[in-house]
N, C-alpha and C positions, 0 to 999 in steps of 0.2 A: 504494500500500500504506500501511497505518497505520504511524506512526512514534512511537517512545516513547523515554524516557530514565529512568534511575533516580536518585532523590534520596534522600539520607540524612536521616532524621527522628529526632528525639529524643522519646521517649514522655513525655507530660506526667504520667503516673502514676509510672512506675518510674525515669525518667531515662536509660534505656538506648537505644541506637540501633537503628534498623531501616531497611530499604530500602522505598521506595514508588515504584511505576511511574507516571510522568506521561506521558500520551498527548498528543503535540503535534498529531497528526492521526489521524482515525478514518475509515477507508474502510468504509462501511456494507455495501457489496456483497461485499467480500472478507473482512470480519471481522464477520459478523452477531452473534457473541457479544459483541463490544465494544459494539455498538449496544444490545443488550438490557441490558447492565450499565450503560450510560449512562441508559437509560430508567428502570431501577429504582434508579438512583443508587448501586449498589454499586461502580461504577467509582471513586467518590470516597471509599470507605471504606478506611481503613488499620488493620490489626490488628497491634498490637505482638507480635513473635514471642517475647517474653520473659514478659510478664504477661497478654497477651490483651486489653489495653485497646484500644477502637476509637475512632478519630478520623475526623471528616469533613473531608477535604482537597479543596478545590476548586481547579481550574486551568483556564486557557483552552485551547481546542483548535480545530482546523479539522475540521468534520464534512462529509464528502463522500459524496453519494449519486449514483453515476454513472448508474444506471438511470433515476432520475427527474430527473436533471440539476439538482441544486442543491448549493450550498455554504453552510455557515453558519460565520461567523467568531465564535466564542463567547468572550465575556468573562464570567467567573463572577460579577463584581461587579454588583449591582443599583444602578448608579450613573448617571453622566452619559449622557443619551440624545441629546445634541446632537452628532450625528455627521454631518459633511458627506458628501454623496452621492459626492463624488469622493475621499474619503479612501483608498479601496482600489480604484484603477483596475484593470480586468480586461482581460487580453489577449484579442484576437480569436480566439485558438486554441481557446477554449472554445465557440465558436459552431459548431454542427453542423447543416448543412442549414438548414431554416427553423425549427429549434427552438433556443432559447437557454437557456443556463444561468441560473438565478436565484441571486443572491448577496445574502446578508443578514448584517448585523452584529447580534449578539444579546446582550442583557444578561440574566443570571440563568438558573438552570437551568429554571425553569418556562417561561420564554419559549423556551428552546432546545427543550424537549420539545414545546411547542405548535407551533413551526415545523415540526418533523419530522412531527407528526400532520397538519398542514395539507397539506404538500406530498405526503405519502404518499397522501392522499385525492384528489390531483389538483386541489386547490382553490387559489384565489388568496388569499394572506395580506393583500393590500391590500383585497379585498372583505370578508374576515373582520374586519379592523380597522375598516372603515367600519360594519359591523354593530355592533361594540362601541362605536364612537363615537356612533352615533345612539341606541343603548340608554342610554348614560350620560346623554346630554342629555335624553332623554325621561323617564328616572327622576327626574332633578333637577327637570324641569318639572312632572311630575305630583305628586310628593311635596312640592314646594315647598322642597326642601332647598337648602343652600348649594352653591356650585360646588365646594367642597372635600369634598363628600360621599364621593367615591370615593378621596380621599387614603388611603393605607395599605390600599387594597383593590385587588384585581386581578381582571380578567375574562379567563378563558382558555378557548380552544377545546379540547375534549378528544376528541370523536369525532363521527362521522357515523353516524346510525342508519338503516339501510335496512330499512324494513318494507313490507309488501305494499301498503298504501294511503297510506303516509306516509313521506316522506324528510325527515329533520330534522337540524339541527346542534345539538350539545349543548355548553353552556358552564358553567363553574363560576365562582363568586365566592369569592375567598379573602381572608382577613384574618390577618395575622401567620402566614403559611405554612399556615394551616388552611382547608379548604373549609367555607364557611358556608352556601352555597346552590347550587342547580343550576337551570338553565332551558334551554329549547330553542327554536329558531326554525325556521320552515319554509324549505325550499329556495327558495321564491318570494322571500323577502326577500333571500336570498343572490344570486339572479339579478338582482334590482333593483339591488343594490349593484355587482354585476359589470358591468351595463350602464352605470351611472354612471361607473365606473372607465374603461371603454372610451371613453366619449364625452368625458371630461374630461382635457385635455392635462396637467393638473397631476399626474396619476397614471400618466403614461406610463413605460414601462420604457426605460432608456437604457444598459443593460449595465454599470452600476456597482453597488457594494455599497450597499444601502440599509438603514437602521435603521428598518424599517417597524413603528411602534408608535403608541400614542395620540398622543404629542407630534408625531410626523411627520405623522399625519393632520390633527391640529389646525392645524399650521403651513400645510399645503396648503390647508385649507378657508378659512383667514384670508388667504391670499395673493391 
């Protein structure tokens, strides 16, 4: 079940106090309303009960989807991505038959929502990150831009479009929290990256929490 606690906040406008609910864990199966509030980010909005001023309050949480068997350890800060794969060892109790839970350490709300979209579509986030990795390198190569071209820019998976003769993955490019462009790739490219992942021991799953992001893929490719 989802777990929460109340925190006392002081309104930056009127200076009076109010209560804000912090969710330490969210069970997406048992509390789908909390999941929707997380996705539209209203879960992080606090409204002062006295003057009505709204503040955006971020907090870390554990997001658990039992049906699709994944857990996301969410850190709201877009900070250090250097997380060791054994930082959060996982007990064998989560292994069910021949299906294994996926465990991810996630920075930033956009990355959290992206992971949810990926796993809800039954996709591999490692294959998705490989797509993003190769696209970054190809854009830099074709445009002749510097390696820091994608600094302060983010590429995020947003949806899978199922059409009659075309199945594609949609990505957005963001800058300063705003979407600046959108592009799509075919499922053929995804399947190629998935095959590479399966054949490359560097990307094997070992039952620990992984921070699967650009830096993680880059380190694996250079190892």
